[in-house]
MILUM-866517 format. One record per residue: x, y, z of N, C-alpha, C in turn; residue in three letters. Coordinates in steps of 0.05 Angstrom, whole numbers, plus 5000, padded with zeros to 4 digits. Example, Ala and Ser with C-alpha at 12.3 -4.5 7.8 and 13.67 -1.06 7.14 Angstrom:
// residues 2
526448865156524649105156526449345156ALA/525749555142527349795143525850015157SER/
***
This chain:
// residues 306
918165430903919665680904922065660924MET/924165790917926665780932926265900961THR/927765780980927865881007928766181007ASP/927066361018927766641017930366691033THR/930866531053933366571069935866521052ARG/935666321034937966271016938466500997LEU/936266600986936566830968937767070982ILE/936767121006937767351022940667321028HIS/941667081034944467051042946367111019ARG/945467050994947067110971947567420970VAL/945567570973945867870973947567970996GLY/947067861019948567941043951467901040ALA/952167661030954967591026956267771004GLY/954767820983955867980961956568270971ALA/954768380987955368650997957768651016LEU/958068441032960368431049962968431033GLU/962968281010965468270994965868540980TRP/963768670971964068920957965169130976LEU/964269131001965269321021968269261028TRP/968869011031971568931038973469011015ALA/972569020990974269070967973469340954HIS/972569530971971669790960973869940946ARG/976369900953978470040939978769950910ASP/977569730903977569640875975969840857GLY/974069990869972670190853974570440851PHE/976170430831978370630828978270740800ARG/979470970797979771100772982771110764LEU/983271170739986071210730986171480717ASP/986571690733986471960723988672020703PRO/990871870703993171920686993071760659ASP/990971610654990871450631990571640606VAL/991671550584991371690558988471700551ASP/987271940546984471960538983771770515PRO/985671720496985071550474984771250483GLU/985771190506985470920516982670890529VAL/981771110542979171100553979071170582GLY/979171420589979071510617976371420630PHE/974271420614971571370626971071080630LEU/972770900621972270610624971970530652GLU/973470640671973470560698971170680714ARG/969470850701967070950714964870740716PHE/964970550698962770350695962170210722LYS/964270100735963569960761962270130781PRO/962970390782961870580801958870630796ILE/958270660770955570710762953870460768GLY/954870230763953369980769952869950798GLU/954970010814954569990843952270180852LEU/952270420843950270610851947470520842ALA/947270410819944670310810943570090828LEU/945369900835944469680853943669790880ILE/944970000889944270110915941570250913CYS/940870370891938170480888936070270891THR/936670030879934769810882934469720911VAL/936769710924936769620952935069800969LEU/935370070967933770250983930870270973PHE/930370230948927670230937926070000947ARG/927169760946925669520953925269490983GLU/927069591000926669591029926669321042GLY/927869121028927868851041930668781052VAL/932568961049935268911060935268931090ALA/936968781102937268811131938869061138GLY/938969131164940269381171943269371164SER/944569141166947369111159947769171130ARG/946069061112946269111084945869401077GLN/943969521089943269801084945669981092ALA/946869901115949170061125951470041106GLN/952069791096954269751077953769891051LEU/951269891041950670031017951170321019ALA/950270451041950770731045953670791048ARG/955170621062958070671065959470641038GLN/958670451021959770430995959270670977LEU/956870770978956171010963957771250973LEU/957971280999959471511009962371491002ASP/963471251003966371200996966871260967HIS/965271160949965771200921965171490912THR/963271610925962671900919964872080929TRP/965672030953967672210965970572140956ARG/971271890958974071810954974671770924GLU/972871630910973571550882972671780863THR/970371890866969372100849970072380859LEU/971372400882972272660893969872850895ASP/967672760906965272920909963972990882GLY/964372820862963172870836965073020817GLY/967273130827968973280810970273120788ARG/970672860793971872680773969772640749MET/967272650755965272640734965372880717LEU/965873120730966173370714968573340696VAL/970873240707973273200691972673010667ARG/971272790673970572600652968872730630GLY/967072900638965473040618967073230600GLN/969173350613970873520597972673370579ARG/973573120587975272960570973672860546VAL/971172780550969572680528966872830530GLU/966673070519964373250523961673130517PRO/961572960497958972860488958472570496PHE/960172470513959772190523957472190544SER/955672000543953571980562954471850589PRO/956871760590957771600614957671760640VAL/958672010641958472160667955472190676PRO/953772240656950872260663949772000674PHE/950471770661949471520669950471440697GLU/952971520703953971460730952671650751VAL/952271900743951272100762948372060771TYR/946671970752943771960758943071800783LEU/944071550786943371410811944371550837PRO/946671670835947671820858945772060863PHE/944872200843942972420847940472310860LYS/939472090851936971980862937271900891GLU/939771850899940271770927941272010944LEU/941072260933941572490950944272630946GLY/945872540927948472670922948072880900TYR/949773080900949373300881952073410870SER/952073450844954273590830953073770809GLN/952674030815951274210797952474230770PRO/955074210767956274250740955574020722GLU/955373780732954473560716951573590708ILE/949973690726947173740720946973950697GLU/948474150698948374360677949274240650ARG/951374080651952373960626950273770615ALA/948873620632946773430623944573590608THR/943573800620941473950608942374070581VAL/944874170580945874280555946074060534LEU/947373830541947773620521945173510511ASN/943173500528940573400520939373550497HIS/940173800495939073970473940473930446ARG/942773800447944473790423943773540406LEU/944073570380943673340362945673120367ASP/948073190378950172990383949072790403SER/947272870421946272690441944772450428TRP/943172520408941572310395943172160374THR/945372270366947072140346949371980357ARG/949872000384952071860395951671560390PHE/953771420378953371150369953370940392PRO/950970840397950570640417948670430407VAL/948470200420946469990412943670090418THR/941769960406938870020410938169990440ALA/939169790453938469750481939669970498THR/942270050493943270260510941870530504ARG/941170570480939670820473937070820489ARG/935770590491933270570507933870640535LEU/936070550546936870600573937470900578GLY/938771030558939371310560936771480561LEU/934771400544932271550544930771500571SER/930971260582929771210608931071380630ALA/933671410628935171570648934471870645PHE/934071960620933272230616930572280630GLN/928672100626926072120639926372130669ARG/927971960680928371960709929672220719ARG/931372340702932672590710930772820709PHE/928572790694926673010692926673140665GLY/928073030646928173130618926272970600LEU/925573100578923972950558925772770542THR/925372510542927172330528927372390499PRO/929972380489930572410461932172170452ARG/931171990436928371970427926571860448PRO/923871870445922171750465922571450468PRO/922271350492922771060497921070890479GLU/918470970475916670800459917670770431ALA/919170960421920170950394922570760391ASP/923670680413926170520413925870230418LEU/923670150430923369880438923469680415VAL/922169750393922069560370924769500358ALA/926769680362929369630350931069440367ALA/930269360391931769180408931368890398THR/933368720404933168440396930768310409TRP/930268370434928268220449925468290438LEU/924968540430922268610420921468450396ALA/923368350381922768190357922067900364GLY/922467820389921967550399923067340378THR/925667360371926767170351926866890361PRO/927866710344928166420351929766400377GLU/928666280397929966280424932666130424PRO/932965940406935465780406937765930394TRP/937266170383939466330373940766510394THR/939866500417940966670439943766570446VAL/945766760447948466700458949166910478GLU/951666920486952567090508951867390503GLY/952767500481952267780476949267850474HIS/947867670460944967710457943667700484THR/944467510501943167480527943567730544ALA/945867840544946268090559944568310548TYR/944168320523942468520511939568480520ASP/938768220521936068160531935668250559ILE/937568200576937268260605937068570608THR/938668720594938669010598936169140585HIS/935169020564932569110553930469090575THR/930368860588928468830610928869020632VAL/931369060640931869250662930869530655PHE/931369620630930469890623927469910621HIS/926269710609923269710606921769700633LEU/923069580653921769550679922869740700THR/924569930691925970110710927369940732ASP/929069750723930669600740928969440761TRP/926769320750925069160767922869290781GLY/922769560780920669690795917869670784GLU/917869630757915169630743915069390724ASN/914369150733914168920716912168960693PRO/910169140698908169200678909269350654GLY/911769440655912969590634913769410610GLY/913669150614914268970592911868940574LEU/912168970547909968920529908968630533PRO/906368590532905168320537906468100521PRO/906968140495908167930479911067870488ASP/912468070497915168030507915067880534VAL/913267950551912967810577912267520572ALA/910467460554909767190547912167030536ASP/913567160518915967030506917966960528TYR/918467140546920367100568919366880587LEU/916766880592915566680610915966400599ALA/915966380573916366110560919266030558THR/921066220551923766140544925866210565TRP/925266390583927266460604928066210620LEU/926166040629926965800644928965630630PRO/928665610603930465450587933265570587VAL/933365840583936065980583937265960610TRP/935765990632936865970658938065690662ILE/936665480654937665210657940265170641ASP/940365290617942865260600945265390614ASP/944865640624947165780635947865680663TRP/946065560676946665420701948465180695LEU/947865030673949364800665952164880657ASP/952365120644954965210634956565350656LEU/955365390679956665530702957465810694GLN/955865950679956266230671954866400692ARG/956166440715954766560738954066850734TRP/955667000720955067280715952367300699ASP/952267160677949867170661947567030675LEU/947966810689945766690704944566890724LEU/946367030737945267230757943567440743GLY/944267530720942667730705940067600697GLU/940067350688937567220681935767180705LEU/936867130729935267110752934067380760LEU/935367600753934267870756931867890738VAL/932167810712930067830693927567670703VAL/928067440714925867280725924367450746ASP/925767580763924567740784923167990773ALA/923868070749922468300736919868220723CYS/919367960719916967880705914467910722LEU/912067940710909667960725909167710743PRO/910067480733909767230749912467090751ARG/914267170769916867050770916766760780PRO/918666590771918766310779920466270804THR/922566440808924466410830925366120832LEU/926366030809927065750806928965640827ASP/928065430840929565320863932265210855ASP/932365050834934964930825936965140816ALA/935965340802937865550793938965710817ALA/937165770836938165930859940065760877TRP/939565510879941365340895944065320882ARG/943965290855946565270840948065530842GLY/946665750839947866010841949066060868PHE/947566000889948566040916950965860922ALA/951065620910953265440915955865540902ALA/955565700881957965800867959166040883ALA/957666160900958666400914960866310934GLN/962966460936965266400954964466460983GLN/965966341001965366401029965566691037PRO/967266851023967567131028965467301015ASP/963667180999961567320985962067370956GLY/964467330946965067380918963667180901ALA/962767270877961567090857963267070832MET/964266840825965966830800964266890776PRO/965566980755964067030730963366780715ALA/965366590714965066340699966466120715VAL/964965910721966065670735967265740762ARG/969865790763971265830788972566100790THR/973566170813974766440817977366460801MET/977866700790980266750774982666780793PRO/985066760782987466800796988867060788GLU/990467170805991967420797992067610821GLY/993167850816993368050837990568150844ASP/990468300866987768390876986268560856ALA/987668740842986168900823985168750799ASP/986668550790985768380767983368210775THR/983468100799981267930809978768110812VAL/979068340823976868520827975468580800PHE/977068650780975968720754974368500742ASP/975068250747973568020737971167960754VAL/971268000780969267890798967268110807VAL/967968360805966068560817963268550804TYR/963168510777960568520764958768280771HIS/959768030770957967810779957167840808PRO/958967960825958268000853956068210856THR/956368430841954168630841951568510831LEU/951768350810949368230800948068040820VAL/949767900835948767720856947167880877ALA/948168110884946768290903944168380891ALA/944168470866941768560852939668340851PHE/940468100842938667880839937467810866ALA/939167810886938167730913936067930923SER/936668190920934768400930932168380916LEU/932168360890929668360875928068100880LEU/929567880880928167620884927067600913ALA/928567700932927567700959924967860961THR/924868090949922568260950920168120937SER/920667990914918467850899917567610916ARG/919367470928918567240944916967310967ALA/917667530981916067621004913367710995LEU/913267840972910667920961908867670956THR/910067480944908567230938907567100964GLU/909267090984908466981009906167131022LEU/906267401020904167571032901567521017ALA/901767490991899167440975898067170982HIS/899766970985898766700991897566681019SER/898566851037897566851065894867001068ALA/894267171048891867341051889467211040SER/
***
């Protein structure tokens, strides 16, 4: 099993970079709605989700917890204008689930925007909600978010699992980049972002236990750090994680001295905004993987000592 200190350092460095580059979490209020005003909400929602994991797992140091709360406060107050930009986004695209997806983790962490909550309850009643064109995996995630919000999922989560790629346990050698991201997010939704490893159907858990190490080894060899990070999260979501030493050492070695994690091979070049847009996601994933793997490693150590 990997040294827990190495795993922890990856997450600590990632949060330092995210805080230092917090202005990269920005919106473009003047963009043409046809271009996609809501596109820039995605990094903010992902940040909030990772912070929910950080506070839930309780394994972060005081510095990490402080940075996470400062990042949340900054993005809520400065970027989302106290949630008012989410309201604006909902008005621009009334039936888009994006404002709801971004809002939920903030709500779970104590932030509040009543107008978004009212819109969520209203939209949940409409047939447009269930007809909004998304992939099977994202639909599963939306139903899981509805449950967490306190609504009855439409459709029920159990009705959606079979439509995902992973539930079919297809030939493992057919996995490629897009499929792999779909696999990782199916696992995230079924386990509530690592909180409930028992949420994986037994056949899916067995399939992943057999083939995930192979995929991890492949993407380590390809230096696809963003995807490797997500696969390391999946490993930590399994009932019996491997916390593969070689993969974690390779992943940690790719991290930059300032905490940034490149997406593929080496760091990109360009202006600050361009680099942020390429690097923020693998860096967030590095923090996520570190938090969840640290928690699982400490649990394993506690079990072995008892």
